LUMNUKOL-957044 format. One record per residue (C-alpha): residue in three letters; x, y, z. Coordinates in steps of 0.001 Angstrom, whole numbers, padded with zeros to 6 digits. Each point is the difference from the previous one (the first is absolute). Layout:
BEGIN
+---------+---------+---------+---------+
| residuo |       x |       y |       z |
+---------+---------+---------+---------+
|     ala |       X |       Y |       Z |
...
+---------+---------+---------+---------+
% end
This chain:
BEGIN
+---------+---------+---------+---------+
| residuo |       x |       y |       z |
+---------+---------+---------+---------+
|     met |  122448 |  132161 |  110274 |
|     arg |  001940 |  002632 |  000704 |
|     ile |  002521 |  000366 | -003612 |
|     leu |  002214 |  002629 | -001213 |
|     thr |  000483 |  000964 | -002944 |
|     leu |  003673 |  001265 | -000475 |
|     asn |  001652 |  001825 | -003098 |
|     pro |  003438 | -000084 |  001873 |
|     pro |  002466 |  002623 |  000482 |
|     phe |  002954 |  000460 | -002786 |
|     leu |  001433 |  002958 | -001909 |
|     pro | -001443 |  003382 |  000282 |
|     lys | -003332 | -000040 | -002408 |
|     phe |  000901 | -003533 | -000960 |
|     ser | -003135 | -001301 | -002468 |
|     arg | -000367 | -003901 | -000135 |
|     glu | -003603 |  000252 | -001652 |
|     ser |  001725 |  001332 | -003282 |
|     arg |  000737 | -001981 | -002143 |
|     ser |  003435 |  000288 | -000115 |
|     pro |  000668 |  000808 |  003768 |
|     ala |  002592 |  002986 |  000528 |
|     val |  000568 |  003527 |  001526 |
|     thr | -002004 |  002299 | -003017 |
|     lys |  002134 |  002475 | -001030 |
|     ser | -003859 |  002076 |  000109 |
|     gly | -000559 | -000681 |  003289 |
|     thr | -002392 | -001520 | -001054 |
|     leu | -001050 | -002908 |  003168 |
|     tyr | -002618 | -002949 | -001241 |
|     tyr | -002573 | -000100 |  002670 |
|     pro |  000131 | -004273 |  001694 |
|     met | -003556 | -000981 | -002711 |
|     trp |  000367 | -003293 |  000270 |
|     leu |  000479 | -000845 |  003558 |
|     ala | -002619 |  003477 |  000987 |
|     tyr | -002637 | -002187 | -002208 |
|     ala |  001520 | -003457 |  002277 |
|     thr | -000929 |  001694 |  003058 |
|     gly | -003451 |  001548 | -001582 |
|     tyr | -000729 | -004290 | -000674 |
|     leu |  001215 | -000919 |  003478 |
|     glu | -002525 |  003124 |  001593 |
|     lys | -002600 | -001422 | -001673 |
|     ala |  000335 | -003735 |  001816 |
|     gly | -000059 |  001285 |  002950 |
|     asn |  003710 |  000491 |  001377 |
|     gln |  001271 |  003006 |  001627 |
|     leu |  003067 |  001853 | -001961 |
|     leu |  002472 |  002818 |  000732 |
|     phe |  001346 |  000885 | -003702 |
|     leu |  003267 |  001596 | -000184 |
|     asp |  002383 |  001481 | -002689 |
|     ala |  003401 |  000761 |  001741 |
|     pro |  001629 |  001589 | -003499 |
|     ala | -003204 |  002798 | -000228 |
|     ala | -000122 |  000120 |  004146 |
|     gln |  003921 |  000813 | -000081 |
|     ile |  000593 | -002954 |  003270 |
|     asn |  002372 | -002670 |  000267 |
|     thr | -000536 | -003390 |  001629 |
|     ser |  000566 |  001062 |  003078 |
|     glu | -003105 |  002326 | -000535 |
|     val | -001857 | -002653 | -001360 |
|     ile |  000873 | -002956 |  002729 |
|     gln | -001951 |  003542 |  002469 |
|     arg | -002798 |  000797 | -001618 |
|     ala | -000458 | -003981 | -000452 |
|     lys |  000215 | -000674 |  003536 |
|     pro | -002975 |  001307 |  000895 |
|     phe | -001363 | -001907 | -001966 |
|     gln |  000837 | -002938 |  000357 |
|     pro | -000154 | -001944 | -003415 |
|     gln | -000868 | -003741 | -000363 |
|     met |  001253 |  000084 | -003886 |
|     val |  002387 |  002456 | -001652 |
|     val | -000118 |  000206 | -004162 |
|     ile |  002710 |  001754 | -001324 |
|     asp |  000111 |  001690 | -003856 |
|     thr |  003635 | -000935 | -001548 |
|     ser |  002028 |  001159 | -003594 |
|     thr |  002948 | -001584 | -001212 |
|     pro |  002201 |  002723 |  000644 |
|     ser | -001161 |  000119 |  004023 |
|     ile | -000721 | -003643 |  000245 |
|     tyr |  002801 | -000519 |  002544 |
|     asn | -000583 |  002615 |  002157 |
|     asp | -003686 | -000154 | -000123 |
|     ile |  000677 | -003763 |  001098 |
|     glu |  002003 |  001669 |  003091 |
|     val | -002928 |  001905 |  000545 |
|     gly | -002034 | -002619 |  000367 |
|     ala |  002667 | -002284 |  002348 |
|     ala |  000009 |  003210 |  002809 |
|     leu | -003516 | -000327 |  000194 |
|     lys |  000314 | -003360 |  000866 |
|     gln |  002514 |  000704 |  002258 |
|     glu | -002649 |  002322 |  001390 |
|     phe | -002592 | -001797 | -000249 |
|     pro |  000474 | -003507 |  000535 |
|     asp | -003227 | -002148 | -000833 |
|     val | -000424 |  002691 | -002902 |
|     phe | -000878 | -001419 | -002998 |
|     val |  002522 |  000922 | -003049 |
|     val | -000937 | -000596 | -003623 |
|     leu |  001356 |  003277 | -003222 |
|     val | -001608 |  000458 | -002988 |
|     gly |  000656 |  001371 | -003708 |
|     val |  000689 | -000678 | -003160 |
|     his |  003617 | -000688 |  001274 |
|     val | -000542 | -002542 |  002205 |
|     ser | -003060 | -001531 | -001842 |
|     ala |  002737 | -000869 | -002306 |
|     leu |  002243 | -001311 |  001810 |
|     pro | -001523 | -001799 |  003485 |
|     gln |  001601 | -002184 |  000620 |
|     gln |  003206 |  001649 |  000095 |
|     thr | -000948 |  002828 |  001331 |
|     leu | -001667 | -002409 |  003329 |
|     asn |  004373 | -000976 | -000278 |
|     ile |  001799 |  002951 |  000897 |
|     ser | -001859 |  000314 |  003602 |
|     asp | -001556 | -002738 |  002069 |
|     gln | -002352 |  003392 |  001645 |
|     ile | -002137 |  000165 | -003025 |
|     asp | -002794 | -002674 |  000789 |
|     ala | -001707 |  000248 | -003486 |
|     val |  000099 |  002010 | -003171 |
|     ala | -003317 |  000462 | -001749 |
|     phe |  000318 | -000243 | -003668 |
|     gly | -002143 |  000658 | -003350 |
|     glu | -003211 |  002351 |  000590 |
|     tyr |  000671 |  000095 |  003963 |
|     asp | -003388 |  001812 |  000985 |
|     gln | -001536 | -003362 |  000711 |
|     thr |  002789 | -001496 |  001105 |
|     leu |  000143 |  001754 |  002705 |
|     val | -003472 |  000033 |  001085 |
|     asp |  000016 | -004196 |  000036 |
|     leu |  003313 |  000534 |  001933 |
|     ala | -000966 |  002407 |  002865 |
|     ser | -003636 | -002168 |  000031 |
|     lys |  002013 | -002912 |  000604 |
|     leu |  002411 |  001732 |  002532 |
|     gln | -002755 |  001810 |  002228 |
|     glu | -001051 | -003972 |  000877 |
|     gly |  003661 | -000874 |  001103 |
|     his |  000970 | -002017 | -002727 |
|     lys |  003676 | -000010 | -000941 |
|     asp |  000129 | -004063 | -000762 |
|     asp |  001050 | -000510 | -003292 |
|     lys | -002845 | -002347 | -000939 |
|     thr | -001998 |  003312 |  000309 |
|     leu |  002264 |  002728 | -002007 |
|     lys |  000451 | -002293 | -002566 |
|     ser | -003770 |  000682 | -001145 |
|     val |  000822 |  003523 | -000202 |
|     ala |  000650 |  000921 | -003877 |
|     gly |  002034 |  002219 | -000617 |
|     leu |  002436 | -001063 |  003105 |
|     ala |  003395 | -000751 | -000580 |
|     phe |  001149 | -000532 |  004106 |
|     arg |  002529 | -001081 |  002291 |
|     ser | -001272 | -003957 |  000838 |
|     glu |  000780 | -001558 |  003632 |
|     asn |  003190 | -001186 | -001077 |
|     gly |  001164 |  003286 | -001565 |
|     ser | -000826 | -001858 | -003146 |
|     ile | -001318 |  002461 | -002150 |
|     ile | -003458 | -001034 | -001788 |
|     lys | -001584 |  002201 | -002792 |
|     asn | -003925 | -000208 | -000398 |
|     glu | -001578 |  000033 | -003174 |
|     val | -001224 |  002706 | -002331 |
|     arg | -002554 |  001868 |  001225 |
|     asn | -002683 |  001177 | -002575 |
|     tyr | -000209 |  003951 | -000438 |
|     ile | -003323 |  002309 |  001786 |
|     glu | -002231 | -000554 | -003249 |
|     asn | -002766 |  002633 |  002419 |
|     leu |  002005 |  003332 | -000042 |
|     asp | -002889 |  001407 |  001172 |
|     asp |  000225 | -001921 |  003006 |
|     ile |  003496 |  002117 |  001318 |
|     pro | -001027 |  002541 |  001624 |
|     phe |  001229 |  004066 | -001457 |
|     val |  003809 |  000249 |  000339 |
|     ser | -000578 |  003884 |  000757 |
|     ser | -001950 | -001082 |  003121 |
|     val |  003342 | -002038 |  000737 |
|     tyr |  001687 |  003215 | -000407 |
|     lys | -002232 |  002065 |  002610 |
|     arg |  000197 | -002170 |  002504 |
|     his |  003536 | -000446 |  000589 |
|     leu |  002463 |  002167 | -002451 |
|     asp |  000062 |  003495 |  000069 |
|     ile | -000311 |  001397 | -004119 |
|     lys |  002693 |  002604 |  000234 |
|     pro |  003132 | -001944 | -001193 |
|     tyr | -001226 | -001966 | -002627 |
|     phe |  001707 |  001639 | -003035 |
|     tyr | -000293 | -001000 | -003673 |
|     gly |  002213 |  002337 | -002537 |
|     his | -002228 |  000140 | -002253 |
|     ser | -002782 |  000270 |  002206 |
|     arg | -001771 |  002832 |  001569 |
|     his |  000179 |  000540 |  003745 |
|     pro | -001221 | -001277 |  002155 |
|     ile | -001282 | -003696 | -002027 |
|     val | -001915 | -003024 |  001041 |
|     val |  000868 | -003187 | -001344 |
|     ile | -002766 | -002966 | -001309 |
|     val | -000582 | -003041 | -002409 |
|     thr | -003082 | -000613 | -001950 |
|     gly |  001603 | -003843 | -001145 |
|     arg |  002955 | -001896 |  000898 |
|     gly |  001966 | -002145 | -003032 |
|     cys |  001037 |  000536 | -003024 |
|     pro | -000792 | -001743 | -003550 |
|     phe |  003715 |  001752 | -001182 |
|     arg |  003271 | -002156 |  000354 |
|     cys |  002846 |  002564 | -000274 |
|     thr |  002802 | -002266 |  001430 |
|     tyr |  001297 |  002248 |  002251 |
|     cys | -002965 |  000932 |  002467 |
|     val | -000208 | -001349 |  003391 |
|     val | -003437 |  000412 |  000894 |
|     pro | -002332 | -001979 | -002246 |
|     gln |  003254 | -002927 |  000137 |
|     thr |  000195 | -000877 |  003642 |
|     leu | -003055 |  001834 |  001731 |
|     gln | -003666 |  000334 | -002205 |
|     gly |  000589 | -001934 | -003567 |
|     his | -001080 |  001381 | -003106 |
|     arg | -003382 | -000346 |  000223 |
|     tyr | -001644 |  003470 | -000105 |
|     arg | -002432 | -000105 |  002975 |
|     lys | -002166 |  003101 |  000417 |
|     arg | -002546 |  001231 |  003168 |
|     ser | -003068 |  001292 | -001540 |
|     ile | -000419 |  003897 | -001238 |
|     asp | -002655 |  000553 |  002929 |
|     ser |  002835 | -000635 |  002573 |
|     ile |  002110 |  001418 | -001568 |
|     val | -001698 |  003258 | -000004 |
|     gln | -001764 |  000352 |  003616 |
|     glu |  004408 | -000683 |  001228 |
|     phe |  000418 |  003244 | -002367 |
|     leu | -002949 |  001533 |  001924 |
|     tyr |  001162 | -000959 |  003544 |
|     ile |  003752 |  001931 | -001215 |
|     arg | -002291 |  002363 | -000776 |
|     asp | -001634 |  000593 |  003030 |
|     thr |  002333 | -001339 |  001699 |
|     phe |  004011 |  001459 | -000448 |
|     pro | -001263 |  003658 | -000783 |
|     thr |  003988 |  001477 | -000712 |
|     val |  000575 | -002760 | -002504 |
|     gln |  000957 |  000889 | -003573 |
|     glu |  000005 | -003692 | -001924 |
|     ile | -001660 | -003497 | -000010 |
|     met |  003196 | -001831 | -001225 |
|     ile | -001014 | -003636 | -002044 |
|     glu |  002340 | -002284 |  000534 |
|     asp | -001798 | -002905 | -002021 |
|     asp |  003044 | -001680 | -001908 |
|     thr | -001693 |  001506 | -003110 |
|     leu | -002896 |  001761 |  000719 |
|     thr | -000614 |  000990 | -004028 |
|     thr |  000577 | -003711 | -000631 |
|     asp | -004365 | -000176 | -000534 |
|     lys | -000630 |  002773 | -001759 |
|     lys | -003673 | -000401 |  000453 |
|     arg |  000363 | -000311 |  003843 |
|     cys |  002190 |  003264 | -000161 |
|     arg | -003494 |  001399 | -001725 |
|     gln | -002319 | -000796 |  001914 |
|     leu |  001605 |  000097 |  003095 |
|     ser |  000657 |  004303 | -000730 |
|     glu | -003608 |  000313 | -001418 |
|     ala | -001229 | -001260 |  003456 |
|     leu |  002985 |  002306 |  001666 |
|     ile | -001252 |  002610 | -002037 |
|     ala | -004157 | -000897 |  000689 |
|     thr |  000191 | -000906 |  004237 |
|     gly |  002888 |  003242 |  000309 |
|     ala |  002514 | -001810 |  001477 |
|     asn |  002224 |  001749 | -002293 |
|     lys |  000142 |  003622 |  001689 |
|     ile |  003595 | -001313 |  001012 |
|     pro |  003356 | -000344 | -003364 |
|     trp |  000769 | -003860 | -000231 |
|     ser |  003160 | -001793 | -001594 |
|     ala |  000366 | -003533 | -000982 |
|     asn |  002013 | -002852 | -001575 |
|     ser |  000131 | -000408 | -003586 |
|     arg |  000976 | -001498 | -003280 |
|     ala |  001539 |  002342 | -002751 |
|     glu | -003518 | -002062 | -002038 |
|     val | -002621 |  002634 |  001278 |
|     asp | -002481 |  001678 | -002692 |
|     tyr | -000722 |  003431 | -000099 |
|     glu | -004066 | -000456 |  000505 |
|     thr |  001011 | -002120 |  002727 |
|     met |  002187 |  002965 |  001158 |
|     val | -002321 |  002816 | -000375 |
|     leu | -002158 | -001865 |  002399 |
|     met |  001983 | -000387 |  002613 |
|     arg |  001409 |  003285 | -000414 |
|     lys | -003519 |  001691 |  000974 |
|     ala |  000038 | -002331 |  002632 |
|     asn |  002854 |  001765 |  001293 |
|     cys |  002677 | -002614 | -001214 |
|     arg |  003100 |  001867 |  000360 |
|     leu |  002990 | -001926 | -000636 |
|     phe |  000766 | -003145 | -000814 |
|     cys |  003450 | -001982 |  001308 |
|     val |  001189 | -002588 | -003244 |
|     gly |  002587 | -002115 | -000783 |
|     phe |  002045 |  001418 | -003343 |
|     glu |  002858 | -002443 |  001194 |
|     ser |  002267 |  000595 | -003414 |
|     gly |  000263 |  001912 | -003088 |
|     asp |  001233 | -003615 | -001812 |
|     gln | -002476 | -002377 | -001373 |
|     ser |  001962 | -002626 |  000668 |
|     ile |  000610 |  000373 |  003489 |
|     leu | -003781 |  000723 | -000083 |
|     asp | -000730 | -003586 | -001004 |
|     asn |  002650 | -001311 |  001714 |
|     ile | -001427 |  000694 |  003058 |
|     lys | -003893 | -000513 | -001095 |
|     lys | -001078 |  003300 |  000197 |
|     ser | -002991 | -000448 | -002748 |
|     leu |  001196 |  003108 | -000782 |
|     ser |  000947 |  001721 | -003000 |
|     leu |  001575 |  003612 | -000660 |
|     asp | -002336 |  001430 | -002510 |
|     lys | -002621 | -000965 |  003201 |
|     ile |  002057 |  001774 |  002268 |
|     his |  000099 |  003185 | -002696 |
|     gly | -003342 |  000300 | -000127 |
|     phe | -001192 | -000189 |  003319 |
|     met |  001450 |  002629 |  000787 |
|     arg | -000904 |  002126 | -002857 |
|     asp | -004074 | -001150 |  001459 |
|     ala |  001227 |  000646 |  003243 |
|     arg |  001492 |  003928 | -000427 |
|     arg | -003857 |  000147 | -002436 |
|     ala | -001743 | -001031 |  003197 |
|     gly |  001220 |  001567 |  002487 |
|     ile |  001382 | -002611 |  002213 |
|     leu |  003891 |  000026 |  001400 |
|     ile |  001897 | -002485 | -000306 |
|     his |  003429 | -001619 |  002551 |
|     gly |  001998 | -001761 | -001730 |
|     cys |  002588 | -003230 |  000610 |
|     phe |  002732 | -000900 | -001560 |
|     met |  002199 | -003271 |  001412 |
|     val |  003483 | -000359 | -001760 |
|     gly |  001477 | -003254 |  000172 |
|     asn | -002646 | -002767 | -000718 |
|     arg |  001303 | -002316 | -002995 |
|     gly |  002068 |  000363 | -002874 |
|     glu |  001142 |  003209 |  000977 |
|     thr |  002082 |  001932 | -001508 |
|     arg |  002179 |  003804 |  000305 |
|     glu | -002456 |  000597 | -003306 |
|     thr | -003171 | -001630 |  001450 |
|     leu |  000351 |  002289 |  002841 |
|     glu |  000899 |  003971 | -001989 |
|     lys | -003597 | -001673 | -001851 |
|     thr | -002179 |  000199 |  003344 |
|     leu |  001281 |  003489 |  001182 |
|     asp | -000333 |  001424 | -003449 |
|     leu | -003350 | -001677 |  000116 |
|     ala | -001623 |  001852 |  003441 |
|     lys |  001553 |  003204 | -001444 |
|     arg | -001810 | -000572 | -003124 |
|     ile | -003934 | -000920 |  001822 |
|     asn |  001559 |  002276 |  002792 |
|     pro | -002032 | -000997 |  003930 |
|     asp | -000818 |  001817 |  001931 |
|     thr |  002004 | -001699 |  002237 |
|     ala |  001953 | -002705 | -000271 |
|     gln |  002392 | -002593 |  001840 |
|     phe |  002799 | -002237 | -001773 |
|     tyr |  001005 | -002566 |  002409 |
|     pro |  002833 | -003067 | -000555 |
|     ile | -001991 | -002988 | -000003 |
|     met | -000372 | -001914 |  002980 |
|     val | -000988 | -003152 | -000574 |
|     tyr | -002124 | -002152 |  003090 |
|     pro | -000015 | -003343 |  001162 |
|     gly | -002991 | -002389 | -001006 |
|     thr | -000355 |  002955 | -003217 |
|     glu |  001534 | -002117 | -003845 |
|     asp |  003008 |  002723 | -000069 |
|     tyr |  001378 | -001221 |  003433 |
|     asp |  000152 | -003393 | -001727 |
|     tyr |  001267 |  000756 | -003627 |
|     phe |  002569 |  002567 |  001536 |
|     glu |  001186 | -002599 |  002810 |
|     lys |  000074 | -002355 | -002157 |
|     lys |  001977 |  002368 | -003026 |
|     gly |  002709 |  000155 |  003769 |
|     trp | -000596 |  003762 | -000575 |
|     leu | -001316 |  000726 |  003571 |
|     val |  003569 |  001424 |  001258 |
|     ser | -001707 | -000773 |  004053 |
|     lys | -002619 | -001942 |  001063 |
|     asp |  000668 |  002193 |  003372 |
|     phe | -003643 |  001428 |  000361 |
|     arg |  001491 |  003169 |  001490 |
|     lys |  001382 |  000812 | -003490 |
|     trp | -003099 |  000914 | -001386 |
|     ile |  000100 |  003169 |  000785 |
|     thr |  002388 |  003022 |  001232 |
|     glu |  001814 |  000161 |  003144 |
|     glu | -002341 |  003023 |  000011 |
|     gly | -002714 | -002239 | -001411 |
|     leu | -000351 |  001297 | -002796 |
|     his | -000701 | -001647 | -003510 |
|     ser |  002871 | -002670 | -000632 |
|     ser |  000411 | -002870 | -002075 |
|     val |  001819 | -003168 |  000015 |
|     val | -000363 | -000942 | -003898 |
|     ser |  003203 | -000003 | -001861 |
|     asn | -000026 | -001023 | -003780 |
|     pro |  002465 | -000437 | -002554 |
|     gln | -000417 |  002909 | -001530 |
|     leu | -000977 |  002717 |  003622 |
|     thr |  000828 | -000583 |  003796 |
|     tyr | -002678 |  001098 |  001979 |
|     glu |  002911 |  003206 |  001256 |
|     glu | -000661 |  001416 | -003604 |
|     leu | -003692 | -001094 |  000669 |
|     val | -000395 |  002245 |  002772 |
|     lys |  002538 |  002857 | -001227 |
|     phe | -002510 | -000312 | -003652 |
|     cys | -003461 |  000354 |  002109 |
|     asp |  001868 |  003288 |  002025 |
|     arg |  001084 |  001434 | -003365 |
|     ala | -003847 | -000993 | -001406 |
|     arg | -001102 |  002925 |  002845 |
|     his |  002370 |  001809 | -000450 |
|     glu | -000779 |  000948 | -003839 |
|     phe | -003480 | -000578 |  000859 |
|     tyr | -000595 |  002421 |  002348 |
|     leu |  002003 |  002356 | -000645 |
|     arg | -001181 |  000760 | -004159 |
|     pro | -000825 |  004198 |  000203 |
|     val | -003393 | -001002 | -001527 |
|     tyr | -000890 | -002813 |  002743 |
|     met |  001007 |  002795 |  003048 |
|     phe | -001647 |  002775 | -002131 |
|     ala | -003241 | -002738 | -000089 |
|     lys | -000203 | -000651 |  003392 |
|     leu |  000453 |  004072 |  000852 |
|     lys | -003024 |  000406 | -002102 |
|     gln | -002119 | -002991 |  001139 |
|     met |  000784 |  001701 |  003645 |
|     ile | -001945 |  002975 | -000807 |
|     thr | -001887 | -000990 | -002425 |
|     his | -001304 | -002893 |  002598 |
|     pro | -000131 |  000950 |  003598 |
|     gly | -000909 | -002834 |  001041 |
|     glu |  003286 | -001988 | -001519 |
|     ala |  002224 |  002440 |  001096 |
|     arg |  000251 | -001425 |  004000 |
|     arg |  000722 | -003724 | -000970 |
|     ile |  002962 |  001265 | -002034 |
|     val |  000920 |  001927 |  002064 |
|     lys | -000237 | -002635 |  002827 |
|     ala |  001907 | -002737 | -002556 |
|     ala |  002969 |  003324 | -001177 |
|     ala |  001559 |  000156 |  003258 |
|     thr |  000841 | -003671 |  000134 |
|     phe |  000939 | -000956 | -003212 |
|     phe |  001583 |  002793 | -001374 |
|     lys |  003072 | -001181 |  002459 |
|     tyr |  000619 | -002863 | -002069 |
|     leu | -000019 |  001872 | -003006 |
|     ile |  003549 |  000644 |  000141 |
|     lys |  000802 | -003156 |  003172 |
|     pro |  001325 | -003184 | -000939 |
|     ser | -002771 | -003444 |  000696 |
|     met |  003168 | -001331 |  000613 |
|     lys |  003393 |  000779 |  001614 |
|     gly |  002658 |  000674 | -001706 |
|     ser | -001979 |  000525 | -003426 |
|     val |  000343 |  002718 | -002088 |
+---------+---------+---------+---------+
% end
């Protein structure tokens, strides 16, 4: 079957794949990674794929249609996000108008949380594949290839919600998660066949970068985190060490310009024994030629970090979130401030850089706790830091909590970002309005990055570690204008 998988056009450099989809201040553009994995899985099943990433290719809907015309897709898979959902549906409708017989299916965290509501927005969308959608799409394509679009056949596809013949919405049973992740083709091979890797840039990482996962699902229960709660669950399913090593070797041999590999598992370091085994295997096979980074919790022991650094691990991306212990407890972070400080000391000793993430507006936030968070950021002083207001997404505990409290100032999903596409918030509690949260994040960035001690350290880093200089300059070129420009119009 001929299938178009599409990361649809929206705002320039809009990253749907981010845990908080938006246009970032650092110029970061994420790979459409989950869509790419599904593309590889569909290809493995014998389908013909046209995979387009419109934000990366900088093409609009008309250009998407022009590129699709010679291909004549029979099925279209469109990635979505909460802030872009209405736009994404409009793109699907435009493709349906151009190719009347095409079957249009939406995927992603937003539609996984709200499949029926999404399908009720437009009758031009045929279905939603909710949850982990790789196998759902393969099963659906097989049914459509056989010429079956009737209700009885579509009801047999687990993980699918669809528009029935009488116009009602039917949601099928939930699909079980894929257990053998080694069965999914390397996502890097999908990038090689379909994408130009140059546009993808992560502000904390060296460029060019290739992003992969070594496992799916997260065992932790943070109230705000959308991917485990809507897409991939709370059980950490893992690829074999050999599979990961072979993909590192594939990237090394296939992408000669790549400067870093990012492991985007929700939390790679939750299994420290596996991290050590992976590090040893990378060293033994010479697969550690390319520096790599990973998402981490702030609780990795020093000995494991030393071995990971020896295996060429360059950086951890860590969610610290708050400088107030009660807020960390409220959001079920399962993390203490003491652990944060100890982790940062050990990371410096081991030589691993840290990108720190701080989120404000959580349950119990006050003006005093905001200042504690900024103070924590300055004291632990990660290599880079991001400050963003809470953005609660449908399907998460936080969305339900703030909705029940009556603290969502809007349910118009367009409001989840500013007009420019920057991170915003729709949560105002009795202590703090969402405008105050956005203004605080602007001030926090200003105070963190413009400290003389920080700026001197960056200058020294560029001189002593030339490999970091290109990354710093590229990120700064976009980022520094936001240190003097407010995120929201009218802000000061």
